[in-house]
PDB file of N, H, CA, C and O in Angstrom:
ATOM      1  N   MET A   1     154.661 100.270 106.306  1.00  0.00           N
ATOM      2  CA  MET A   1     153.428 100.232 105.586  1.00  0.00           C
ATOM      3  C   MET A   1     153.938  99.763 103.975  1.00  0.00           C
ATOM      4  O   MET A   1     154.160 100.567 103.071  1.00  0.00           O
ATOM      5  N   THR A   2     154.053  98.352 103.875  1.00  0.00           N
ATOM      6  H   THR A   2     153.872  97.698 104.609  1.00  0.00           H
ATOM      7  CA  THR A   2     154.475  97.845 102.566  1.00  0.00           C
ATOM      8  C   THR A   2     153.506  96.818 102.159  1.00  0.00           C
ATOM      9  O   THR A   2     153.708  96.241 101.091  1.00  0.00           O
ATOM     10  N   ASN A   3     152.529  96.528 102.834  1.00  0.00           N
ATOM     11  H   ASN A   3     152.364  96.997 103.702  1.00  0.00           H
ATOM     12  CA  ASN A   3     151.521  95.455 102.289  1.00  0.00           C
ATOM     13  C   ASN A   3     150.602  96.220 101.368  1.00  0.00           C
ATOM     14  O   ASN A   3     150.306  97.408 101.491  1.00  0.00           O
ATOM     15  N   LEU A   4     150.181  95.376 100.415  1.00  0.00           N
ATOM     16  H   LEU A   4     150.422  94.411 100.316  1.00  0.00           H
ATOM     17  CA  LEU A   4     149.399  95.967  99.206  1.00  0.00           C
ATOM     18  C   LEU A   4     148.113  96.644  99.679  1.00  0.00           C
ATOM     19  O   LEU A   4     147.772  97.703  99.154  1.00  0.00           O
ATOM     20  N   ASN A   5     147.353  96.060 100.686  1.00  0.00           N
ATOM     21  H   ASN A   5     147.629  95.199 101.113  1.00  0.00           H
ATOM     22  CA  ASN A   5     146.100  96.464 101.136  1.00  0.00           C
ATOM     23  C   ASN A   5     146.285  98.071 101.646  1.00  0.00           C
ATOM     24  O   ASN A   5     145.515  98.960 101.284  1.00  0.00           O
ATOM     25  N   SER A   6     147.396  98.282 102.515  1.00  0.00           N
ATOM     26  H   SER A   6     148.021  97.559 102.809  1.00  0.00           H
ATOM     27  CA  SER A   6     147.663  99.614 102.962  1.00  0.00           C
ATOM     28  C   SER A   6     148.085 100.578 101.901  1.00  0.00           C
ATOM     29  O   SER A   6     147.748 101.761 101.933  1.00  0.00           O
ATOM     30  N   ILE A   7     148.765 100.102 101.038  1.00  0.00           N
ATOM     31  H   ILE A   7     149.039  99.141 101.011  1.00  0.00           H
ATOM     32  CA  ILE A   7     149.234 100.938 100.010  1.00  0.00           C
ATOM     33  C   ILE A   7     148.020 101.389  98.969  1.00  0.00           C
ATOM     34  O   ILE A   7     147.968 102.491  98.424  1.00  0.00           O
ATOM     35  N   GLU A   8     147.148 100.424  98.817  1.00  0.00           N
ATOM     36  H   GLU A   8     147.190  99.529  99.259  1.00  0.00           H
ATOM     37  CA  GLU A   8     146.037 100.875  98.031  1.00  0.00           C
ATOM     38  C   GLU A   8     144.983 101.770  98.931  1.00  0.00           C
ATOM     39  O   GLU A   8     144.254 102.603  98.392  1.00  0.00           O
ATOM     40  N   GLN A   9     144.969 101.543 100.234  1.00  0.00           N
ATOM     41  H   GLN A   9     145.561 100.866 100.672  1.00  0.00           H
ATOM     42  CA  GLN A   9     144.255 102.366 101.129  1.00  0.00           C
ATOM     43  C   GLN A   9     144.838 103.831 100.973  1.00  0.00           C
ATOM     44  O   GLN A   9     144.081 104.776 100.751  1.00  0.00           O
ATOM     45  N   LEU A  10     146.168 103.985 101.093  1.00  0.00           N
ATOM     46  H   LEU A  10     146.783 103.217 101.273  1.00  0.00           H
ATOM     47  CA  LEU A  10     146.876 105.172 101.072  1.00  0.00           C
ATOM     48  C   LEU A  10     146.587 105.916  99.700  1.00  0.00           C
ATOM     49  O   LEU A  10     146.465 107.138  99.618  1.00  0.00           O
ATOM     50  N   SER A  11     146.490 105.030  98.625  1.00  0.00           N
ATOM     51  H   SER A  11     146.589 104.037  98.691  1.00  0.00           H
ATOM     52  CA  SER A  11     146.345 105.763  97.298  1.00  0.00           C
ATOM     53  C   SER A  11     145.032 106.325  97.334  1.00  0.00           C
ATOM     54  O   SER A  11     144.927 107.417  96.775  1.00  0.00           O
ATOM     55  N   GLN A  12     143.934 105.809  97.893  1.00  0.00           N
ATOM     56  H   GLN A  12     144.020 104.922  98.347  1.00  0.00           H
ATOM     57  CA  GLN A  12     142.572 106.314  98.005  1.00  0.00           C
ATOM     58  C   GLN A  12     142.581 107.568  98.879  1.00  0.00           C
ATOM     59  O   GLN A  12     142.001 108.611  98.578  1.00  0.00           O
ATOM     60  N   GLU A  13     143.258 107.376  99.932  1.00  0.00           N
ATOM     61  H   GLU A  13     143.729 106.528 100.175  1.00  0.00           H
ATOM     62  CA  GLU A  13     143.358 108.611 100.988  1.00  0.00           C
ATOM     63  C   GLU A  13     143.935 109.774 100.373  1.00  0.00           C
ATOM     64  O   GLU A  13     143.417 110.866 100.609  1.00  0.00           O
ATOM     65  N   LEU A  14     144.964 109.693  99.597  1.00  0.00           N
ATOM     66  H   LEU A  14     145.385 108.807  99.405  1.00  0.00           H
ATOM     67  CA  LEU A  14     145.654 110.654  98.988  1.00  0.00           C
ATOM     68  C   LEU A  14     144.710 111.605  98.082  1.00  0.00           C
ATOM     69  O   LEU A  14     144.852 112.826  98.009  1.00  0.00           O
ATOM     70  N   LEU A  15     143.726 110.855  97.406  1.00  0.00           N
ATOM     71  H   LEU A  15     143.610 109.863  97.465  1.00  0.00           H
ATOM     72  CA  LEU A  15     142.786 111.496  96.544  1.00  0.00           C
ATOM     73  C   LEU A  15     141.835 112.488  97.429  1.00  0.00           C
ATOM     74  O   LEU A  15     141.124 113.308  96.848  1.00  0.00           O
ATOM     75  N   ASP A  16     141.847 112.382  98.906  1.00  0.00           N
ATOM     76  H   ASP A  16     142.424 111.716  99.377  1.00  0.00           H
ATOM     77  CA  ASP A  16     140.977 113.208  99.735  1.00  0.00           C
ATOM     78  C   ASP A  16     141.832 114.128 100.460  1.00  0.00           C
ATOM     79  O   ASP A  16     141.437 114.496 101.566  1.00  0.00           O
ATOM     80  N   LEU A  17     143.011 114.586  99.991  1.00  0.00           N
ATOM     81  H   LEU A  17     143.332 114.287  99.092  1.00  0.00           H
ATOM     82  CA  LEU A  17     143.815 115.555 100.653  1.00  0.00           C
ATOM     83  C   LEU A  17     143.122 116.855 101.081  1.00  0.00           C
ATOM     84  O   LEU A  17     143.345 117.454 102.133  1.00  0.00           O
ATOM     85  N   ASP A  18     142.239 117.215 100.110  1.00  0.00           N
ATOM     86  H   ASP A  18     142.059 116.728  99.255  1.00  0.00           H
ATOM     87  CA  ASP A  18     141.563 118.399 100.191  1.00  0.00           C
ATOM     88  C   ASP A  18     140.405 118.274 101.219  1.00  0.00           C
ATOM     89  O   ASP A  18     139.719 119.267 101.461  1.00  0.00           O
ATOM     90  N   GLN A  19     140.160 117.066 101.844  1.00  0.00           N
ATOM     91  H   GLN A  19     140.718 116.259 101.648  1.00  0.00           H
ATOM     92  CA  GLN A  19     139.176 116.903 102.742  1.00  0.00           C
ATOM     93  C   GLN A  19     139.454 116.608 104.249  1.00  0.00           C
ATOM     94  O   GLN A  19     138.592 116.472 105.117  1.00  0.00           O
ATOM     95  N   VAL A  20     140.816 116.533 104.414  1.00  0.00           N
ATOM     96  H   VAL A  20     141.517 116.644 103.709  1.00  0.00           H
ATOM     97  CA  VAL A  20     141.443 116.149 105.775  1.00  0.00           C
ATOM     98  C   VAL A  20     142.112 117.339 106.368  1.00  0.00           C
ATOM     99  O   VAL A  20     142.485 118.263 105.647  1.00  0.00           O
ATOM    100  N   ASP A  21     142.271 117.347 107.613  1.00  0.00           N
ATOM    101  H   ASP A  21     141.968 116.596 108.199  1.00  0.00           H
ATOM    102  CA  ASP A  21     143.056 118.471 108.315  1.00  0.00           C
ATOM    103  C   ASP A  21     144.375 118.497 107.951  1.00  0.00           C
ATOM    104  O   ASP A  21     144.812 117.505 107.366  1.00  0.00           O
ATOM    105  N   ALA A  22     145.147 119.481 108.188  1.00  0.00           N
ATOM    106  H   ALA A  22     144.792 120.286 108.663  1.00  0.00           H
ATOM    107  CA  ALA A  22     146.437 119.748 107.712  1.00  0.00           C
ATOM    108  C   ALA A  22     147.471 118.684 108.233  1.00  0.00           C
ATOM    109  O   ALA A  22     148.360 118.268 107.491  1.00  0.00           O
ATOM    110  N   ASP A  23     147.326 118.248 109.554  1.00  0.00           N
ATOM    111  H   ASP A  23     146.603 118.586 110.157  1.00  0.00           H
ATOM    112  CA  ASP A  23     148.159 117.175 110.165  1.00  0.00           C
ATOM    113  C   ASP A  23     147.884 115.874 109.386  1.00  0.00           C
ATOM    114  O   ASP A  23     148.795 115.240 108.853  1.00  0.00           O
ATOM    115  N   THR A  24     146.577 115.500 109.341  1.00  0.00           N
ATOM    116  H   THR A  24     145.837 116.015 109.774  1.00  0.00           H
ATOM    117  CA  THR A  24     146.467 114.133 108.519  1.00  0.00           C
ATOM    118  C   THR A  24     147.002 114.161 107.127  1.00  0.00           C
ATOM    119  O   THR A  24     147.549 113.192 106.599  1.00  0.00           O
ATOM    120  N   GLY A  25     146.814 115.341 106.548  1.00  0.00           N
ATOM    121  H   GLY A  25     146.369 116.128 106.976  1.00  0.00           H
ATOM    122  CA  GLY A  25     147.271 115.578 105.126  1.00  0.00           C
ATOM    123  C   GLY A  25     148.805 115.421 105.025  1.00  0.00           C
ATOM    124  O   GLY A  25     149.302 114.750 104.121  1.00  0.00           O
ATOM    125  N   ALA A  26     149.557 116.052 105.969  1.00  0.00           N
ATOM    126  H   ALA A  26     149.153 116.597 106.704  1.00  0.00           H
ATOM    127  CA  ALA A  26     151.088 115.925 106.108  1.00  0.00           C
ATOM    128  C   ALA A  26     151.433 114.438 106.381  1.00  0.00           C
ATOM    129  O   ALA A  26     152.399 113.907 105.833  1.00  0.00           O
ATOM    130  N   ASP A  27     150.675 113.824 107.185  1.00  0.00           N
ATOM    131  H   ASP A  27     149.890 114.255 107.631  1.00  0.00           H
ATOM    132  CA  ASP A  27     151.007 112.279 107.450  1.00  0.00           C
ATOM    133  C   ASP A  27     150.931 111.485 106.187  1.00  0.00           C
ATOM    134  O   ASP A  27     151.782 110.661 105.853  1.00  0.00           O
ATOM    135  N   LEU A  28     149.803 111.801 105.470  1.00  0.00           N
ATOM    136  H   LEU A  28     149.112 112.471 105.742  1.00  0.00           H
ATOM    137  CA  LEU A  28     149.597 110.999 104.270  1.00  0.00           C
ATOM    138  C   LEU A  28     150.625 111.333 103.147  1.00  0.00           C
ATOM    139  O   LEU A  28     151.011 110.478 102.350  1.00  0.00           O
ATOM    140  N   ARG A  29     151.027 112.578 103.135  1.00  0.00           N
ATOM    141  H   ARG A  29     150.713 113.272 103.783  1.00  0.00           H
ATOM    142  CA  ARG A  29     152.173 112.893 102.088  1.00  0.00           C
ATOM    143  C   ARG A  29     153.452 112.369 102.449  1.00  0.00           C
ATOM    144  O   ARG A  29     154.319 112.104 101.616  1.00  0.00           O
ATOM    145  N   GLN A  30     153.599 112.195 103.872  1.00  0.00           N
ATOM    146  H   GLN A  30     152.895 112.410 104.548  1.00  0.00           H
ATOM    147  CA  GLN A  30     154.945 111.522 104.317  1.00  0.00           C
ATOM    148  C   GLN A  30     154.986 110.121 104.086  1.00  0.00           C
ATOM    149  O   GLN A  30     156.011 109.560 103.698  1.00  0.00           O
ATOM    150  N   LYS A  31     153.812 109.475 104.329  1.00  0.00           N
ATOM    151  H   LYS A  31     152.980 109.931 104.645  1.00  0.00           H
ATOM    152  CA  LYS A  31     153.677 107.993 103.975  1.00  0.00           C
ATOM    153  C   LYS A  31     153.991 107.817 102.483  1.00  0.00           C
ATOM    154  O   LYS A  31     154.728 106.907 102.102  1.00  0.00           O
ATOM    155  N   ALA A  32     153.394 108.742 101.598  1.00  0.00           N
ATOM    156  H   ALA A  32     152.795 109.480 101.907  1.00  0.00           H
ATOM    157  CA  ALA A  32     153.471 108.473 100.256  1.00  0.00           C
ATOM    158  C   ALA A  32     155.086 108.770  99.835  1.00  0.00           C
ATOM    159  O   ALA A  32     155.585 108.059  98.962  1.00  0.00           O
ATOM    160  N   GLN A  33     155.700 109.581 100.323  1.00  0.00           N
ATOM    161  H   GLN A  33     155.295 110.158 101.032  1.00  0.00           H
ATOM    162  CA  GLN A  33     157.116 109.922 100.089  1.00  0.00           C
ATOM    163  C   GLN A  33     157.958 108.663 100.438  1.00  0.00           C
ATOM    164  O   GLN A  33     158.871 108.248  99.724  1.00  0.00           O
ATOM    165  N   GLU A  34     157.552 108.080 101.640  1.00  0.00           N
ATOM    166  H   GLU A  34     156.810 108.417 102.221  1.00  0.00           H
ATOM    167  CA  GLU A  34     158.393 107.025 101.994  1.00  0.00           C
ATOM    168  C   GLU A  34     158.234 105.687 100.980  1.00  0.00           C
ATOM    169  O   GLU A  34     159.179 104.942 100.719  1.00  0.00           O
ATOM    170  N   ILE A  35     157.069 105.542 100.533  1.00  0.00           N
ATOM    171  H   ILE A  35     156.302 106.147 100.744  1.00  0.00           H
ATOM    172  CA  ILE A  35     156.709 104.535  99.573  1.00  0.00           C
ATOM    173  C   ILE A  35     157.551 104.835  98.269  1.00  0.00           C
ATOM    174  O   ILE A  35     158.216 103.970  97.699  1.00  0.00           O
ATOM    175  N   LEU A  36     157.459 106.054  97.888  1.00  0.00           N
ATOM    176  H   LEU A  36     156.919 106.756  98.351  1.00  0.00           H
ATOM    177  CA  LEU A  36     158.186 106.389  96.578  1.00  0.00           C
ATOM    178  C   LEU A  36     159.597 106.152  96.618  1.00  0.00           C
ATOM    179  O   LEU A  36     160.218 105.836  95.604  1.00  0.00           O
ATOM    180  N   ALA A  37     160.201 106.306  97.882  1.00  0.00           N
ATOM    181  H   ALA A  37     159.696 106.562  98.706  1.00  0.00           H
ATOM    182  CA  ALA A  37     161.615 106.237  98.070  1.00  0.00           C
ATOM    183  C   ALA A  37     161.959 104.623  98.175  1.00  0.00           C
ATOM    184  O   ALA A  37     163.090 104.215  97.911  1.00  0.00           O
ATOM    185  N   GLU A  38     161.033 103.857  98.528  1.00  0.00           N
ATOM    186  H   GLU A  38     160.114 104.189  98.742  1.00  0.00           H
ATOM    187  CA  GLU A  38     161.391 102.460  98.740  1.00  0.00           C
ATOM    188  C   GLU A  38     161.423 101.671  97.427  1.00  0.00           C
ATOM    189  O   GLU A  38     160.391 101.350  96.837  1.00  0.00           O
ATOM    190  N   THR A  39     162.625 101.381  97.008  1.00  0.00           N
ATOM    191  H   THR A  39     163.463 101.641  97.487  1.00  0.00           H
ATOM    192  CA  THR A  39     162.934 100.668  95.766  1.00  0.00           C
ATOM    193  C   THR A  39     162.486  99.241  95.730  1.00  0.00           C
ATOM    194  O   THR A  39     162.379  98.682  94.639  1.00  0.00           O
ATOM    195  N   SER A  40     162.209  98.594  96.878  1.00  0.00           N
ATOM    196  H   SER A  40     162.296  99.048  97.765  1.00  0.00           H
ATOM    197  CA  SER A  40     161.729  97.253  96.943  1.00  0.00           C
ATOM    198  C   SER A  40     160.180  97.184  96.578  1.00  0.00           C
ATOM    199  O   SER A  40     159.611  96.116  96.353  1.00  0.00           O
ATOM    200  N   ILE A  41     159.607  98.323  96.544  1.00  0.00           N
ATOM    201  H   ILE A  41     160.070  99.190  96.727  1.00  0.00           H
ATOM    202  CA  ILE A  41     158.097  98.314  95.998  1.00  0.00           C
ATOM    203  C   ILE A  41     158.166  98.506  94.557  1.00  0.00           C
ATOM    204  O   ILE A  41     158.826  99.416  94.055  1.00  0.00           O
ATOM    205  N   ASP A  42     157.400  97.545  93.795  1.00  0.00           N
ATOM    206  H   ASP A  42     156.864  96.807  94.202  1.00  0.00           H
ATOM    207  CA  ASP A  42     157.339  97.632  92.396  1.00  0.00           C
ATOM    208  C   ASP A  42     157.059  99.014  91.793  1.00  0.00           C
ATOM    209  O   ASP A  42     156.229  99.726  92.358  1.00  0.00           O
ATOM    210  N   LEU A  43     157.643  99.424  90.761  1.00  0.00           N
ATOM    211  H   LEU A  43     158.318  98.846  90.301  1.00  0.00           H
ATOM    212  CA  LEU A  43     157.654 100.627  90.081  1.00  0.00           C
ATOM    213  C   LEU A  43     156.223 101.084  89.664  1.00  0.00           C
ATOM    214  O   LEU A  43     155.855 102.252  89.786  1.00  0.00           O
ATOM    215  N   PRO A  44     155.375 100.004  89.122  1.00  0.00           N
ATOM    216  CA  PRO A  44     153.892 100.462  88.956  1.00  0.00           C
ATOM    217  C   PRO A  44     153.038 100.908  90.212  1.00  0.00           C
ATOM    218  O   PRO A  44     152.131 101.738  90.167  1.00  0.00           O
ATOM    219  N   ILE A  45     153.418 100.307  91.213  1.00  0.00           N
ATOM    220  H   ILE A  45     154.155  99.632  91.249  1.00  0.00           H
ATOM    221  CA  ILE A  45     152.861 100.727  92.483  1.00  0.00           C
ATOM    222  C   ILE A  45     153.134 102.070  92.915  1.00  0.00           C
ATOM    223  O   ILE A  45     152.287 102.885  93.279  1.00  0.00           O
ATOM    224  N   ARG A  46     154.545 102.265  92.839  1.00  0.00           N
ATOM    225  H   ARG A  46     155.233 101.602  92.543  1.00  0.00           H
ATOM    226  CA  ARG A  46     155.048 103.633  93.129  1.00  0.00           C
ATOM    227  C   ARG A  46     154.549 104.677  92.222  1.00  0.00           C
ATOM    228  O   ARG A  46     154.293 105.803  92.648  1.00  0.00           O
ATOM    229  N   GLU A  47     154.403 104.355  91.009  1.00  0.00           N
ATOM    230  H   GLU A  47     154.611 103.440  90.663  1.00  0.00           H
ATOM    231  CA  GLU A  47     153.881 105.261  90.003  1.00  0.00           C
ATOM    232  C   GLU A  47     152.285 105.663  90.313  1.00  0.00           C
ATOM    233  O   GLU A  47     151.831 106.800  90.185  1.00  0.00           O
ATOM    234  N   ALA A  48     151.609 104.603  90.704  1.00  0.00           N
ATOM    235  H   ALA A  48     151.978 103.679  90.807  1.00  0.00           H
ATOM    236  CA  ALA A  48     150.204 104.883  91.147  1.00  0.00           C
ATOM    237  C   ALA A  48     150.097 105.699  92.455  1.00  0.00           C
ATOM    238  O   ALA A  48     149.160 106.492  92.552  1.00  0.00           O
ATOM    239  N   ILE A  49     150.924 105.576  93.403  1.00  0.00           N
ATOM    240  H   ILE A  49     151.685 104.932  93.324  1.00  0.00           H
ATOM    241  CA  ILE A  49     151.043 106.474  94.484  1.00  0.00           C
ATOM    242  C   ILE A  49     151.403 107.860  94.145  1.00  0.00           C
ATOM    243  O   ILE A  49     150.828 108.811  94.676  1.00  0.00           O
ATOM    244  N   ALA A  50     152.339 108.000  93.275  1.00  0.00           N
ATOM    245  H   ALA A  50     152.806 107.228  92.844  1.00  0.00           H
ATOM    246  CA  ALA A  50     152.701 109.321  92.816  1.00  0.00           C
ATOM    247  C   ALA A  50     151.541 110.084  92.072  1.00  0.00           C
ATOM    248  O   ALA A  50     151.369 111.297  92.192  1.00  0.00           O
ATOM    249  N   ASP A  51     150.785 109.285  91.318  1.00  0.00           N
ATOM    250  H   ASP A  51     150.924 108.300  91.220  1.00  0.00           H
ATOM    251  CA  ASP A  51     149.753 109.812  90.569  1.00  0.00           C
ATOM    252  C   ASP A  51     148.645 110.320  91.566  1.00  0.00           C
ATOM    253  O   ASP A  51     148.052 111.388  91.416  1.00  0.00           O
ATOM    254  N   SER A  52     148.429 109.426  92.615  1.00  0.00           N
ATOM    255  H   SER A  52     148.910 108.558  92.737  1.00  0.00           H
ATOM    256  CA  SER A  52     147.353 109.829  93.491  1.00  0.00           C
ATOM    257  C   SER A  52     147.812 111.041  94.409  1.00  0.00           C
ATOM    258  O   SER A  52     147.012 111.853  94.875  1.00  0.00           O
ATOM    259  N   LEU A  53     149.127 111.078  94.612  1.00  0.00           N
ATOM    260  H   LEU A  53     149.776 110.418  94.234  1.00  0.00           H
ATOM    261  CA  LEU A  53     149.669 112.167  95.429  1.00  0.00           C
ATOM    262  C   LEU A  53     149.511 113.401  94.615  1.00  0.00           C
ATOM    263  O   LEU A  53     149.018 114.419  95.103  1.00  0.00           O
ATOM    264  N   SER A  54     149.906 113.334  93.425  1.00  0.00           N
ATOM    265  H   SER A  54     150.306 112.507  93.028  1.00  0.00           H
ATOM    266  CA  SER A  54     149.819 114.501  92.484  1.00  0.00           C
ATOM    267  C   SER A  54     148.322 114.997  92.450  1.00  0.00           C
ATOM    268  O   SER A  54     148.009 116.153  92.736  1.00  0.00           O
ATOM    269  N   GLN A  55     147.471 114.072  92.093  1.00  0.00           N
ATOM    270  H   GLN A  55     147.725 113.133  91.860  1.00  0.00           H
ATOM    271  CA  GLN A  55     146.001 114.448  91.921  1.00  0.00           C
ATOM    272  C   GLN A  55     145.379 115.067  93.291  1.00  0.00           C
ATOM    273  O   GLN A  55     144.553 115.979  93.289  1.00  0.00           O
ATOM    274  N   GLY A  56     145.871 114.465  94.417  1.00  0.00           N
ATOM    275  H   GLY A  56     146.542 113.724  94.419  1.00  0.00           H
ATOM    276  CA  GLY A  56     145.347 114.953  95.616  1.00  0.00           C
ATOM    277  C   GLY A  56     145.859 116.333  96.021  1.00  0.00           C
ATOM    278  O   GLY A  56     145.123 117.132  96.601  1.00  0.00           O
ATOM    279  N   ASN A  57     147.156 116.611  95.704  1.00  0.00           N
ATOM    280  H   ASN A  57     147.753 115.962  95.233  1.00  0.00           H
ATOM    281  CA  ASN A  57     147.790 117.983  95.799  1.00  0.00           C
ATOM    282  C   ASN A  57     147.010 118.910  94.842  1.00  0.00           C
ATOM    283  O   ASN A  57     146.658 120.009  95.270  1.00  0.00           O
ATOM    284  N   GLN A  58     146.726 118.560  93.633  1.00  0.00           N
ATOM    285  H   GLN A  58     147.012 117.667  93.285  1.00  0.00           H
ATOM    286  CA  GLN A  58     146.059 119.478  92.766  1.00  0.00           C
ATOM    287  C   GLN A  58     144.613 119.775  93.256  1.00  0.00           C
ATOM    288  O   GLN A  58     144.177 120.915  93.097  1.00  0.00           O
ATOM    289  N   LEU A  59     143.868 118.855  93.820  1.00  0.00           N
ATOM    290  H   LEU A  59     144.222 117.928  93.949  1.00  0.00           H
ATOM    291  CA  LEU A  59     142.670 119.203  94.515  1.00  0.00           C
ATOM    292  C   LEU A  59     142.778 120.123  95.694  1.00  0.00           C
ATOM    293  O   LEU A  59     141.998 121.053  95.900  1.00  0.00           O
ATOM    294  N   LEU A  60     143.806 119.799  96.461  1.00  0.00           N
ATOM    295  H   LEU A  60     144.440 119.044  96.294  1.00  0.00           H
ATOM    296  CA  LEU A  60     144.118 120.643  97.624  1.00  0.00           C
ATOM    297  C   LEU A  60     144.378 122.161  97.111  1.00  0.00           C
ATOM    298  O   LEU A  60     143.920 123.071  97.802  1.00  0.00           O
ATOM    299  N   THR A  61     144.992 122.426  96.095  1.00  0.00           N
ATOM    300  H   THR A  61     145.364 121.687  95.534  1.00  0.00           H
ATOM    301  CA  THR A  61     145.277 123.665  95.669  1.00  0.00           C
ATOM    302  C   THR A  61     143.886 124.392  95.242  1.00  0.00           C
ATOM    303  O   THR A  61     143.817 125.621  95.269  1.00  0.00           O
ATOM    304  N   LEU A  62     142.974 123.731  94.916  1.00  0.00           N
ATOM    305  H   LEU A  62     143.030 122.732  94.895  1.00  0.00           H
ATOM    306  CA  LEU A  62     141.577 124.288  94.655  1.00  0.00           C
ATOM    307  C   LEU A  62     140.733 124.670  95.909  1.00  0.00           C
ATOM    308  O   LEU A  62     139.750 125.410  95.870  1.00  0.00           O
ATOM    309  N   LYS A  63     141.201 124.115  96.946  1.00  0.00           N
ATOM    310  H   LYS A  63     141.999 123.514  96.977  1.00  0.00           H
ATOM    311  CA  LYS A  63     140.542 124.290  98.237  1.00  0.00           C
ATOM    312  C   LYS A  63     140.629 125.782  98.747  1.00  0.00           C
ATOM    313  O   LYS A  63     141.706 126.362  98.606  1.00  0.00           O
ATOM    314  N   THR A  64     139.735 126.336  99.237  1.00  0.00           N
ATOM    315  H   THR A  64     138.860 125.865  99.351  1.00  0.00           H
ATOM    316  CA  THR A  64     139.782 127.651  99.844  1.00  0.00           C
ATOM    317  C   THR A  64     140.540 127.590 101.120  1.00  0.00           C
ATOM    318  O   THR A  64     140.091 126.898 102.034  1.00  0.00           O
ATOM    319  N   VAL A  65     141.629 128.239 101.264  1.00  0.00           N
ATOM    320  H   VAL A  65     141.994 128.801 100.522  1.00  0.00           H
ATOM    321  CA  VAL A  65     142.386 128.249 102.347  1.00  0.00           C
ATOM    322  C   VAL A  65     142.073 129.477 103.288  1.00  0.00           C
ATOM    323  O   VAL A  65     142.073 130.648 102.911  1.00  0.00           O
ATOM    324  N   GLY A  66     141.784 129.002 104.669  1.00  0.00           N
ATOM    325  H   GLY A  66     141.783 128.050 104.975  1.00  0.00           H
ATOM    326  CA  GLY A  66     141.415 130.150 105.676  1.00  0.00           C
ATOM    327  C   GLY A  66     142.836 130.779 106.051  1.00  0.00           C
ATOM    328  O   GLY A  66     143.903 130.253 105.732  1.00  0.00           O
ATOM    329  N   LYS A  67     142.723 131.890 106.719  1.00  0.00           N
ATOM    330  H   LYS A  67     141.856 132.317 106.978  1.00  0.00           H
ATOM    331  CA  LYS A  67     143.899 132.610 107.097  1.00  0.00           C
ATOM    332  C   LYS A  67     144.738 131.881 108.307  1.00  0.00           C
ATOM    333  O   LYS A  67     145.938 132.097 108.475  1.00  0.00           O
ATOM    334  N   GLU A  68     144.013 131.046 109.082  1.00  0.00           N
ATOM    335  H   GLU A  68     143.038 130.871 108.946  1.00  0.00           H
ATOM    336  CA  GLU A  68     144.743 130.210 110.076  1.00  0.00           C
ATOM    337  C   GLU A  68     145.398 128.926 109.394  1.00  0.00           C
ATOM    338  O   GLU A  68     146.136 128.251 110.110  1.00  0.00           O
ATOM    339  N   GLU A  69     145.223 128.585 108.259  1.00  0.00           N
ATOM    340  H   GLU A  69     144.623 129.134 107.677  1.00  0.00           H
ATOM    341  CA  GLU A  69     145.718 127.378 107.677  1.00  0.00           C
ATOM    342  C   GLU A  69     147.080 127.841 106.899  1.00  0.00           C
ATOM    343  O   GLU A  69     147.256 128.955 106.406  1.00  0.00           O
ATOM    344  N   SER A  70     147.943 126.828 106.894  1.00  0.00           N
ATOM    345  H   SER A  70     147.800 125.923 107.295  1.00  0.00           H
ATOM    346  CA  SER A  70     149.198 127.116 106.220  1.00  0.00           C
ATOM    347  C   SER A  70     149.100 126.520 104.750  1.00  0.00           C
ATOM    348  O   SER A  70     150.000 126.849 103.977  1.00  0.00           O
ATOM    349  N   TYR A  71     148.261 125.813 104.360  1.00  0.00           N
ATOM    350  H   TYR A  71     147.530 125.545 104.987  1.00  0.00           H
ATOM    351  CA  TYR A  71     148.296 125.142 103.085  1.00  0.00           C
ATOM    352  C   TYR A  71     147.007 125.213 102.364  1.00  0.00           C
ATOM    353  O   TYR A  71     146.888 124.684 101.259  1.00  0.00           O
TER     354      TYR A  71
END
């Protein structure tokens, strides 16, 4: 996942972490971590992914968690 379109899509999807199921959210966070670790991707792009991940995580913390959910 290193083409610009898929990175932009991931950035948008990260902003919806609070609206997806736990498995999808974990997959999105894993993809974000892979991009953040990839030094061949320009720093501004990695910073944008980091910002989206942070915002998505903040929104997720505001979500009401049911007792069957782990996050």
